[in-house]
C-alpha positions in Angstrom: 110.5 100.8 11.9 108.9 100.2 8.4 109.4 103.1 6.0 105.7 103.7 5.5 105.2 103.5 9.3 107.2 106.6 9.7 104.5 108.6 7.9 101.8 107.2 10.1 103.7 108.0 13.3 104.4 111.5 12.1 100.7 112.1 11.2 99.5 110.7 14.6 101.9 112.9 16.5 100.8 115.9 14.5 97.1 115.3 15.1 97.6 115.0 18.8 98.3 118.7 18.8 95.0 119.5 17.0 92.1 119.7 19.5 89.4 119.9 16.9 88.9 116.2 16.2 86.4 117.0 13.5 89.2 118.0 11.1 91.5 115.0 11.9 90.3 112.9 9.0 90.8 115.6 6.4 94.1 116.7 7.8 95.4 113.1 7.9 94.4 112.6 4.2 95.9 115.9 3.2 99.3 115.4 5.0 99.5 111.8 3.9 99.1 112.8 0.2 101.6 115.6 0.6 104.2 113.3 2.2 103.8 110.8 -0.6 104.1 113.5 -3.2 107.4 114.7 -1.6 108.6 111.1 -1.3 108.0 110.3 -5.0 109.7 113.6 -6.0 112.8 112.7 -4.0 112.9 109.1 -5.4 112.8 110.5 -8.9 115.9 112.4 -8.1 117.7 109.2 -7.3 117.2 108.8 -3.5 116.3 105.4 -2.0 112.8 104.9 -0.6 114.0 105.2 3.0 116.1 108.3 2.2 113.1 109.8 0.3 110.8 109.3 3.3 113.3 111.0 5.6 113.7 113.8 3.1 109.9 114.3 3.0 109.6 114.3 6.8 112.4 116.8 7.1 110.7 119.0 4.5 107.4 119.0 6.5 109.2 120.0 9.7 108.7 119.1 13.3 105.3 117.4 13.8 104.6 119.2 17.1 105.3 122.6 15.7 103.2 122.0 12.6 100.4 120.5 14.8 100.3 123.7 16.9 100.1 125.8 13.8 97.2 123.7 12.4 95.5 123.8 15.8 95.3 127.6 15.6 94.0 127.4 12.0 91.3 124.8 12.7 90.0 125.9 16.1 86.4 125.0 16.6 84.3 128.1 16.0 82.1 129.6 18.7 78.9 131.0 17.2 79.0 134.5 18.8 75.9 135.5 16.9 73.9 132.8 18.8 75.4 133.1 22.3 75.5 136.9 22.6 71.7 137.5 22.4 71.2 134.6 24.9 73.6 136.2 27.3 72.0 139.6 26.9 68.5 138.3 27.4 69.6 136.4 30.4 71.2 139.4 31.9 68.1 141.4 31.3 66.0 138.7 33.0 68.5 138.7 35.9 68.1 142.5 36.2 64.3 142.2 36.4 64.7 139.6 39.2 67.1 142.0 41.0 64.5 144.8 40.8 61.7 142.4 41.9 63.6 141.3 45.0 65.2 144.5 46.1 63.1 147.4 44.7 59.5 146.3 44.0 56.5 146.4 46.3 56.0 142.7 46.2 57.1 141.4 49.6 56.5 137.8 48.7 59.1 137.9 46.0 61.6 139.6 48.4 61.2 136.6 50.7 61.6 134.1 47.8 65.0 135.6 46.9 64.2 135.5 43.2 67.4 137.3 42.3 69.7 135.1 44.3 68.1 131.9 43.1 68.1 133.1 39.5 71.8 134.0 39.7 72.6 130.4 40.7 70.4 129.0 37.9 72.0 131.2 35.3 75.6 130.4 36.4 75.0 126.7 36.4 73.2 127.0 33.1 76.1 129.0 31.6 78.6 126.3 32.7 76.4 123.6 31.2 76.1 125.5 27.9 79.8 126.1 27.6 80.5 122.4 28.5 78.2 121.2 25.8 79.9 123.4 23.2 82.8 121.0 23.2 80.5 118.0 23.4 79.9 115.9 20.3 76.1 116.1 20.1 76.0 113.0 17.9 76.7 110.9 20.9 73.1 111.5 22.0 71.8 109.7 19.0 72.1 106.2 20.5 70.3 107.3 23.6 67.2 108.7 21.8 65.0 105.8 22.9 66.2 106.2 26.5 65.3 109.9 26.4 61.8 109.0 25.1 61.1 106.2 27.6 62.4 108.5 30.5 60.2 111.3 29.4 57.2 109.1 29.2 57.9 107.7 32.7 58.3 111.2 34.2 55.0 112.3 32.6 53.3 109.2 34.0 54.6 110.0 37.5 53.5 113.6 37.1 50.0 112.4 36.2 49.8 109.8 39.0 51.5 111.6 41.9 52.1 115.2 40.8 51.1 118.0 43.0 49.3 121.1 41.5 50.5 124.6 42.4 48.3 127.3 41.0 47.0 124.7 38.5 50.5 123.7 37.3 51.5 120.1 37.9 54.8 119.6 39.8 56.6 116.4 40.6 58.3 116.2 44.0 61.8 114.6 43.6 62.8 114.9 47.2 65.1 117.9 47.2 62.7 120.0 45.1 59.4 120.2 43.3 60.0 120.4 39.5 57.6 121.4 36.7 58.7 118.7 34.2 55.9 119.6 31.8 57.5 122.9 30.8 60.7 121.1 29.8 59.0 118.2 28.2 59.1 119.8 24.7 62.9 120.0 24.8 63.2 116.4 26.0 60.9 115.3 23.1 63.0 117.1 20.6 66.1 115.3 21.7 64.4 111.9 21.6 62.4 112.4 18.4 65.4 113.8 16.5 67.1 110.5 17.0 64.1 108.2 16.5 62.9 109.9 13.3 66.1 111.0 11.6 65.9 108.0 9.2 62.2 107.1 9.6 60.3 105.9 6.6 57.0 107.6 6.7 56.0 106.1 3.3 55.8 102.6 4.8 52.3 102.1 6.1 53.3 100.2 9.3 56.1 102.7 10.1 53.6 105.6 9.6 51.2 104.2 12.2 54.0 103.3 14.6 55.5 106.8 14.3 52.2 108.5 14.9 51.7 106.3 18.0 55.2 107.3 19.3 54.4 111.0 18.8 50.9 110.7 20.3 51.7 109.1 23.7 53.5 112.1 25.3 50.8 114.4 23.9 48.1 112.4 25.6 50.0 112.4 28.9 50.7 116.1 28.7 47.0 116.9 28.0 46.1 114.7 31.0 48.3 116.8 33.3 46.4 120.0 32.2 49.7 121.6 31.0 48.0 123.2 28.0 50.9 125.4 26.9 53.4 122.5 27.0 50.9 120.3 25.1 50.4 122.8 22.3 54.1 123.5 22.0 54.8 119.7 21.8 52.1 119.2 19.2 53.7 121.9 16.9 57.2 120.5 17.6 56.0 117.0 16.7 54.4 118.3 13.5 57.7 120.0 12.5 59.6 116.9 13.3 57.3 114.9 11.0 57.7 117.3 8.1 61.5 117.6 8.4 61.8 113.8 8.6 60.0 113.5 5.3 56.4 112.8 6.4 53.8 114.0 3.9 51.9 117.2 4.5 48.7 115.2 4.8 50.2 113.0 7.5 51.4 116.0 9.5 48.1 117.9 9.2 46.1 114.9 10.2 48.3 114.3 13.2 48.2 117.9 14.4 44.4 118.2 13.9 43.6 115.1 15.8 46.1 115.8 18.5 44.7 119.2 19.3 41.0 118.0 19.7 41.3 116.8 23.3 43.5 119.6 24.6 41.2 122.2 23.2 38.1 120.5 24.7 39.9 120.1 28.0 41.0 123.7 28.0 37.5 124.9 27.2 36.0 122.9 30.0 38.6 123.9 32.5 38.3 127.6 31.5 34.7 127.5 32.7 35.9 127.0 36.3 38.6 129.7 36.5 39.8 132.7 34.5 43.1 132.5 32.7 44.1 136.1 32.4 47.1 138.3 32.7 47.5 140.2 36.0 47.7 143.3 33.9 44.4 142.6 32.1 42.9 145.7 33.7 45.7 147.9 32.5 45.8 149.4 29.0 48.9 149.1 26.9 48.8 152.9 26.5 49.3 153.2 30.2 52.9 152.1 29.8 55.6 154.8 28.9 58.2 154.4 26.2 61.0 154.4 28.7 58.9 153.3 31.7 58.0 154.0 35.2 57.7 151.8 38.3 54.2 150.5 38.9 52.6 151.8 42.1 50.0 149.1 42.2 50.9 145.6 43.1 49.7 143.2 40.4 46.8 140.9 41.5 48.5 137.6 40.6 51.7 138.1 42.5 52.8 134.5 42.0 52.9 134.9 38.2 54.7 138.2 37.8 58.2 136.8 37.8 57.3 133.7 35.7 54.5 133.7 33.1 54.0 137.5 33.0 57.5 138.9 33.2 57.1 140.5 29.8 54.0 142.4 30.8 55.8 143.4 34.0 58.7 144.7 31.9 56.4 146.7 29.7 54.6 148.5 32.5 57.6 148.8 34.9 60.4 149.6 32.4 58.6 150.8 29.4 58.1 149.7 25.8 61.8 150.4 24.9 63.0 147.8 27.4 60.3 145.3 26.3 61.2 145.9 22.6 64.9 145.2 23.3 64.1 142.0 25.1 61.8 141.0 22.2 64.5 141.8 19.6 67.2 139.8 21.5 65.1 136.6 21.8 63.7 137.1 18.3 67.2 137.4 16.8 68.3 134.3 18.7 65.5 132.3 17.1 66.2 133.8 13.6 69.9 132.9 14.1 69.4 129.2 15.0 66.8 128.9 12.2 69.4 130.2 9.7 72.1 127.9 11.1 69.8 124.9 10.5 70.1 125.5 6.8 73.9 124.9 6.8 73.9 121.7 8.9 74.8 118.7 6.8 74.2 115.9 9.3 70.6 114.7 9.1 70.3 114.1 12.9 71.9 117.5 13.7 69.5 119.3 11.3 66.5 117.6 12.8 67.7 118.4 16.3 68.4 122.1 15.7 65.1 122.6 13.8 63.2 120.9 16.6 64.9 123.2 19.2 64.2 126.2 17.0 60.5 125.3 16.8 60.3 124.8 20.6 61.9 128.2 21.3 59.7 129.9 18.6 56.4 128.6 19.8 57.2 129.2 23.5 58.3 132.7 22.7 55.1 133.5 20.6 52.7 132.0 23.1 54.5 133.9 26.0 54.1 137.2 24.1 50.4 136.5 23.3 49.6 135.5 26.9 51.3 138.6 28.3 49.4 140.9 25.9 46.1 139.2 26.9 45.7 137.6 23.4 45.9 134.0 24.6 44.3 132.1 27.5 47.1 129.5 27.8 48.7 129.7 31.2 52.2 128.5 32.2 54.2 129.9 29.3 57.7 131.0 30.4 59.6 133.6 28.5 62.8 132.0 27.2 65.9 133.1 29.3 64.0 135.6 31.3 61.2 134.0 33.4 62.1 132.8 36.9 62.5 129.1 37.2 65.4 126.6 37.6 64.2 123.7 35.4 63.4 125.7 32.3 66.4 128.0 32.6 68.8 125.0 32.8 67.1 123.1 29.9 67.1 126.3 27.7 70.9 126.8 28.4 71.5 123.1 27.7 69.6 123.5 24.4 71.8 126.4 23.5 74.8 124.4 24.3 73.6 121.7 21.9 72.9 124.3 19.2 76.5 125.6 19.6 77.8 122.0 19.3 75.8 121.5 16.2 77.1 124.7 14.7 80.6 123.6 15.5 80.1 120.5 13.5 77.6 121.8 10.9 79.8 120.9 7.9 80.4 117.4 9.1 78.7 114.9 6.9 78.0 111.4 8.4 76.1 108.5 6.9 72.8 108.4 9.0 72.7 105.2 11.1 70.1 102.6 10.4 68.4 103.2 13.7 64.9 101.9 13.2 
């Protein structure tokens, strides 16, 4: 074996014991420099090159032992400040589902087994979230166009063959009917983060092409009548534009034009039916601080466990419980927004900011709708509202955020993707 080859073999054997591959490059460089320094020192004392190499290796110690020590030092960090409020809010939502199924006066929800189904959704979501923590989110970059095309195709199918339930478009996939519109903003973030992470908005042709790419899903969403998802997606697209270095004028022009049709469509549709909270007839002052169980069954039973779970929490469990839920989700959004500032990788920064924008707008619209301050229907409360598709996508999004946090200090040259 060549004398220099011994160093390479030693370093490779050492790195096999270090699970966090993000630090392999820096460790290899550091150990290699240290070994060469030890070798030079030994040679200056009169040893031959081969003897000096053996001396340096002996000084460093057993590669497996040192590797285990470095593995403990460089373990990938789990962002507890992000995951804890998510778990707490999820448990709170699960508790509400338990109450709705076993202790409320709403027989329909008893028959739906909302707690049993929610428990399954949360457990699967938790597994997906923890799995994605160890996943290198940068692998998604090359599939950005695939996510975009897939999202467009799903929206087209929803428009063409989707079935409406209480005004919400569902797509029948055989085993289940799924509301793809409510998870579309998350899919758009994943696709747009990759497409626009190195987009040149200053180039005239690129600017028009980029605007067209952003507009297509907005038009399709507006066509489905999923107003909440449409407005969330518009704001997310605007944020993506600004973070990817589009000018303020370009972003404002896009968002202004994009909202015209949805607003007109919403206004026209609002003339045919009323979009109000099932608690619209109740005053906020009717709710206690700690809470009491409602004696009256809400008029819109089908919405209590989904769109209006926050209002149900206020009137059934009191303002204290609602405030705790608000703080948990609010802190989660604040945490991921703060994490975005420390992300060095351009794609990762765009991805986490897009997800933060999605959660923020969804959360705000849900609160406004529940308090009767918004006419937008179909706004799920993050981590709390009943539903398999949005719970799973939200947990997947958290898993990606944890993966980004784990690699937040990694700096890669952005790929020439466009």
